C-alpha positions as protocol buffer text, in pm:
chain_id: "A"
residue {
  index: 1
  type: UNK
  ca { x: -38 y: -1911 z: -1641 }
}
residue {
  index: 2
  type: UNK
  ca { x: -255 y: -1625 z: -1537 }
}
residue {
  index: 3
  type: UNK
  ca { x: -387 y: -1799 z: -1268 }
}
residue {
  index: 4
  type: UNK
  ca { x: -50 y: -1875 z: -1102 }
}
residue {
  index: 5
  type: UNK
  ca { x: 70 y: -1561 z: -1117 }
}
residue {
  index: 6
  type: UNK
  ca { x: -276 y: -1404 z: -960 }
}
residue {
  index: 7
  type: UNK
  ca { x: -234 y: -1610 z: -705 }
}
residue {
  index: 8
  type: UNK
  ca { x: 115 y: -1539 z: -649 }
}
residue {
  index: 9
  type: UNK
  ca { x: 43 y: -1169 z: -637 }
}
residue {
  index: 10
  type: UNK
  ca { x: -273 y: -1238 z: -399 }
}
residue {
  index: 11
  type: UNK
  ca { x: -45 y: -1391 z: -125 }
}
residue {
  index: 12
  type: UNK
  ca { x: 230 y: -1161 z: -176 }
}
residue {
  index: 13
  type: UNK
  ca { x: -41 y: -868 z: -159 }
}
residue {
  index: 14
  type: UNK
  ca { x: -187 y: -1059 z: 153 }
}
residue {
  index: 15
  type: UNK
  ca { x: 193 y: -1094 z: 331 }
}
residue {
  index: 16
  type: UNK
  ca { x: 244 y: -705 z: 248 }
}
residue {
  index: 17
  type: UNK
  ca { x: -94 y: -597 z: 354 }
}
residue {
  index: 18
  type: UNK
  ca { x: -62 y: -792 z: 701 }
}
residue {
  index: 19
  type: UNK
  ca { x: 283 y: -669 z: 783 }
}
residue {
  index: 20
  type: UNK
  ca { x: 116 y: -285 z: 670 }
}
residue {
  index: 21
  type: UNK
  ca { x: -165 y: -374 z: 956 }
}
residue {
  index: 22
  type: UNK
  ca { x: 84 y: -461 z: 1230 }
}
residue {
  index: 23
  type: UNK
  ca { x: 265 y: -197 z: 1158 }
}
residue {
  index: 24
  type: UNK
  ca { x: 56 y: 96 z: 1105 }
}
residue {
  index: 25
  type: UNK
  ca { x: -162 y: -16 z: 1407 }
}
residue {
  index: 26
  type: UNK
  ca { x: 112 y: -75 z: 1703 }
}
residue {
  index: 27
  type: UNK
  ca { x: 217 y: 278 z: 1515 }
}
residue {
  index: 28
  type: UNK
  ca { x: -121 y: 442 z: 1570 }
}
residue {
  index: 29
  type: UNK
  ca { x: -217 y: 254 z: 1906 }
}
residue {
  index: 30
  type: UNK
  ca { x: 121 y: 183 z: 2034 }
}
residue {
  index: 31
  type: UNK
  ca { x: 153 y: -141 z: 2048 }
}
residue {
  index: 32
  type: UNK
  ca { x: 456 y: -332 z: 2200 }
}
residue {
  index: 33
  type: UNK
  ca { x: 711 y: -14 z: 2233 }
}
residue {
  index: 34
  type: UNK
  ca { x: 679 y: 35 z: 1803 }
}
residue {
  index: 35
  type: UNK
  ca { x: 553 y: 393 z: 1890 }
}
residue {
  index: 36
  type: UNK
  ca { x: 864 y: 431 z: 2009 }
}
residue {
  index: 37
  type: UNK
  ca { x: 1124 y: 296 z: 1803 }
}
residue {
  index: 38
  type: UNK
  ca { x: 1039 y: 455 z: 1502 }
}
residue {
  index: 39
  type: UNK
  ca { x: 1098 y: 822 z: 1583 }
}
residue {
  index: 40
  type: UNK
  ca { x: 945 y: 1117 z: 1424 }
}
residue {
  index: 41
  type: UNK
  ca { x: 675 y: 892 z: 1251 }
}
residue {
  index: 42
  type: UNK
  ca { x: 365 y: 1184 z: 1069 }
}
residue {
  index: 43
  type: UNK
  ca { x: 20 y: 1053 z: 1152 }
}
residue {
  index: 44
  type: UNK
  ca { x: -97 y: 1109 z: 869 }
}
residue {
  index: 45
  type: UNK
  ca { x: 105 y: 864 z: 677 }
}
residue {
  index: 46
  type: UNK
  ca { x: 103 y: 611 z: 914 }
}
residue {
  index: 47
  type: UNK
  ca { x: -319 y: 637 z: 820 }
}
residue {
  index: 48
  type: UNK
  ca { x: -334 y: 596 z: 526 }
}
residue {
  index: 49
  type: UNK
  ca { x: -98 y: 293 z: 480 }
}
residue {
  index: 50
  type: UNK
  ca { x: -329 y: 158 z: 756 }
}
residue {
  index: 51
  type: UNK
  ca { x: -586 y: 194 z: 514 }
}
residue {
  index: 52
  type: UNK
  ca { x: -414 y: 105 z: 221 }
}
residue {
  index: 53
  type: UNK
  ca { x: -421 y: -245 z: 460 }
}
residue {
  index: 54
  type: UNK
  ca { x: -726 y: -330 z: 443 }
}
residue {
  index: 55
  type: UNK
  ca { x: -776 y: -229 z: 117 }
}
residue {
  index: 56
  type: UNK
  ca { x: -446 y: -484 z: 17 }
}
residue {
  index: 57
  type: UNK
  ca { x: -620 y: -729 z: 156 }
}
residue {
  index: 58
  type: UNK
  ca { x: -960 y: -656 z: -28 }
}
residue {
  index: 59
  type: UNK
  ca { x: -746 y: -619 z: -358 }
}
residue {
  index: 60
  type: UNK
  ca { x: -535 y: -919 z: -243 }
}
residue {
  index: 61
  type: UNK
  ca { x: -908 y: -1165 z: -251 }
}
residue {
  index: 62
  type: UNK
  ca { x: -1029 y: -962 z: -618 }
}
residue {
  index: 63
  type: UNK
  ca { x: -646 y: -1082 z: -714 }
}
residue {
  index: 64
  type: UNK
  ca { x: -726 y: -1414 z: -630 }
}
residue {
  index: 65
  type: UNK
  ca { x: -1091 y: -1424 z: -760 }
}
residue {
  index: 66
  type: UNK
  ca { x: -953 y: -1250 z: -1064 }
}
residue {
  index: 67
  type: UNK
  ca { x: -1198 y: -930 z: -1043 }
}
residue {
  index: 68
  type: UNK
  ca { x: -1140 y: -636 z: -1289 }
}
residue {
  index: 69
  type: UNK
  ca { x: -1293 y: -489 z: -937 }
}
residue {
  index: 70
  type: UNK
  ca { x: -916 y: -526 z: -775 }
}
residue {
  index: 71
  type: UNK
  ca { x: -764 y: -270 z: -1005 }
}
residue {
  index: 72
  type: UNK
  ca { x: -927 y: 41 z: -963 }
}
residue {
  index: 73
  type: UNK
  ca { x: -909 y: -70 z: -572 }
}
residue {
  index: 74
  type: UNK
  ca { x: -492 y: -116 z: -625 }
}
residue {
  index: 75
  type: UNK
  ca { x: -542 y: 253 z: -817 }
}
residue {
  index: 76
  type: UNK
  ca { x: -737 y: 434 z: -566 }
}
residue {
  index: 77
  type: UNK
  ca { x: -476 y: 272 z: -299 }
}
residue {
  index: 78
  type: UNK
  ca { x: -246 y: 438 z: -546 }
}
residue {
  index: 79
  type: UNK
  ca { x: -381 y: 750 z: -573 }
}
residue {
  index: 80
  type: UNK
  ca { x: -421 y: 816 z: -172 }
}
residue {
  index: 81
  type: UNK
  ca { x: -17 y: 696 z: -49 }
}
residue {
  index: 82
  type: UNK
  ca { x: 78 y: 944 z: -362 }
}
residue {
  index: 83
  type: UNK
  ca { x: -160 y: 1204 z: -173 }
}
residue {
  index: 84
  type: UNK
  ca { x: -61 y: 1107 z: 158 }
}
residue {
  index: 85
  type: UNK
  ca { x: 356 y: 1085 z: 36 }
}
residue {
  index: 86
  type: UNK
  ca { x: 225 y: 1458 z: -131 }
}
residue {
  index: 87
  type: UNK
  ca { x: 145 y: 1528 z: 233 }
}
residue {
  index: 88
  type: UNK
  ca { x: 458 y: 1437 z: 416 }
}
residue {
  index: 89
  type: UNK
  ca { x: 682 y: 1651 z: 125 }
}
residue {
  index: 90
  type: UNK
  ca { x: 485 y: 1946 z: 172 }
}
residue {
  index: 91
  type: UNK
  ca { x: 503 y: 1869 z: 600 }
}
residue {
  index: 92
  type: UNK
  ca { x: 890 y: 1800 z: 548 }
}
residue {
  index: 93
  type: UNK
  ca { x: 900 y: 2115 z: 367 }
}
residue {
  index: 94
  type: UNK
  ca { x: 732 y: 2337 z: 611 }
}
residue {
  index: 95
  type: UNK
  ca { x: 982 y: 2257 z: 892 }
}
residue {
  index: 96
  type: UNK
  ca { x: 796 y: 1937 z: 981 }
}
residue {
  index: 97
  type: UNK
  ca { x: 1006 y: 1638 z: 1210 }
}
residue {
  index: 98
  type: UNK
  ca { x: 986 y: 1321 z: 980 }
}
residue {
  index: 99
  type: UNK
  ca { x: 1236 y: 992 z: 915 }
}
residue {
  index: 100
  type: UNK
  ca { x: 1427 y: 1001 z: 632 }
}
residue {
  index: 101
  type: UNK
  ca { x: 1327 y: 674 z: 589 }
}
residue {
  index: 102
  type: UNK
  ca { x: 963 y: 723 z: 539 }
}
residue {
  index: 103
  type: UNK
  ca { x: 1018 y: 919 z: 229 }
}
residue {
  index: 104
  type: UNK
  ca { x: 1227 y: 606 z: 119 }
}
residue {
  index: 105
  type: UNK
  ca { x: 928 y: 353 z: 233 }
}
residue {
  index: 106
  type: UNK
  ca { x: 651 y: 561 z: 64 }
}
residue {
  index: 107
  type: UNK
  ca { x: 802 y: 545 z: -264 }
}
residue {
  index: 108
  type: UNK
  ca { x: 784 y: 173 z: -235 }
}
residue {
  index: 109
  type: UNK
  ca { x: 482 y: 131 z: -127 }
}
residue {
  index: 110
  type: UNK
  ca { x: 384 y: 339 z: -424 }
}
residue {
  index: 111
  type: UNK
  ca { x: 623 y: 170 z: -635 }
}
residue {
  index: 112
  type: UNK
  ca { x: 517 y: -166 z: -531 }
}
residue {
  index: 113
  type: UNK
  ca { x: 60 y: -61 z: -520 }
}
residue {
  index: 114
  type: UNK
  ca { x: 143 y: 23 z: -905 }
}
residue {
  index: 115
  type: UNK
  ca { x: 329 y: -296 z: -995 }
}
residue {
  index: 116
  type: UNK
  ca { x: 14 y: -503 z: -829 }
}
residue {
  index: 117
  type: UNK
  ca { x: -217 y: -256 z: -1011 }
}
residue {
  index: 118
  type: UNK
  ca { x: -57 y: -280 z: -1335 }
}
residue {
  index: 119
  type: UNK
  ca { x: -41 y: -658 z: -1284 }
}
residue {
  index: 120
  type: UNK
  ca { x: -414 y: -690 z: -1272 }
}
residue {
  index: 121
  type: UNK
  ca { x: -455 y: -454 z: -1525 }
}
residue {
  index: 122
  type: UNK
  ca { x: -263 y: -622 z: -1738 }
}
residue {
  index: 123
  type: UNK
  ca { x: -394 y: -997 z: -1642 }
}
residue {
  index: 124
  type: UNK
  ca { x: -761 y: -903 z: -1563 }
}
residue {
  index: 125
  type: UNK
  ca { x: -875 y: -618 z: -1676 }
}
residue {
  index: 126
  type: UNK
  ca { x: -730 y: -554 z: -2002 }
}
residue {
  index: 127
  type: UNK
  ca { x: -851 y: -687 z: -2286 }
}
residue {
  index: 128
  type: UNK
  ca { x: -716 y: -826 z: -2520 }
}
residue {
  index: 129
  type: UNK
  ca { x: -727 y: -833 z: -2917 }
}
residue {
  index: 130
  type: UNK
  ca { x: -632 y: -1127 z: -3136 }
}
């Protein structure tokens, strides 16, 4: 059961990573007209999501191969996203332009990343006492 859960999580996080990389790189490099469709994006949030996308790919490998470092990498990714979210809140509260959907998306991304970190910790890192 443990292997099925970890391999399923690895597949899901890989898909999440690929979507994240596609969307963030499309905004950063203005591909396919996505930058215009995104409206008032906040560049440092997009860049942190771009970085998180690569970290998700490495984490997926770690989950698939049941490596303990996957938990640390997912926790670091969560911290990066939280710092970026705090920056977004500061940006918004000081009059910077942004989209309301960005706040919802960041909260969702933080929750999803935290959930994967929890899965990794529970099934790989945690030492079970018999």
